[in-house]
N, C-alpha and C positions, 0 to 999 in steps of 0.2 A: 641333185642338182636344184636350185632353187630359183625361183624368180625373185622378183622384188616381191614387199610386202604391202601391198598395195591392191585395187582391183575392187572394194566394197565386200570384202571377204570371200570374194571368189575363187576356187584354187582348182588348177588342171592338174591330175597325177594320171602320170604315163605308167603302166604295168607292165612290165619286161623282162628280160633278161641278158646275159653276156652273148655276144657274138649274133645276135638275133639284127638281120638286116632292115628287115620292116620296123623292127623297134627305131631303127637307126633315121629312117624317112617320119613316122613319128614323130620322133623327138627334136625335128627339123622344124617341123610346120606346129608342132604345139611350143616351141620356143617364140617362132615366129609372130604367132598367135596370141600368146600372153604380153612378148613385149608391146606389141601395137597396142592389144586394150589394156594395158598394164595391170592382169592380173598376176596372182601366185602360180606357179607351176613346180610341181616335185616330179621324183622321178623312183620306183619303188621297184627292183629287183625279186621278182617272184622266185627264185630258187633259194631265198632268205627266209621264207616265211615258209611253213608247211600250208597251211588255209589257201594263202595265193596258189601256191603251186597246184592244188590238189582243184581249186574251182578256176582257175585263169589260163591252165597250161594249153590249151588249145586254142585261145582265142589270143594270144599276143600278137602284136601291142593290143593292148587295152588302154581306153580314157573314161577316168572317170571326170564329172565335175562334180565337187561339192560330195564327193563320197559316192555317185549314184552314175552309175556305168551309161558311159555317150557311145558310144563306140568302140569296133573289135579288128583285129586286122590289117585296118588302115583309118587311118584318119582325113576327113574329108575336110580340107581346110573352110570352106563358106558353109558346111553345116555347125562345125565348131565355135564360127563368129555369131553364127544365128543363136546357136541356142547358150553361150554369152551373152548376146543384145537382152534377150528375154530373158533369161535372170536379171540382168539391172532394171528392165522397164515393170518387173514384177516386186523389185525391191522399194 
């Protein structure tokens, strides 16, 4: 899944796995924030990558912003919005 192709080069990545209820909750928050702030988002299934599985298995869902870990286990919507705003200010 992926959002729009705009957003000043900001991409939110959700790392999760099938059957993860916390991942479902995180997806809802990320979809909403990405839509509202017009940024791209993507989702990666950690079961499809040995490296992702080894690194993130006990932390999912994990949220990355432009490839940098932002959150794990739960996505705080206000914190995610603030991080994106900060990136935009710095650009």
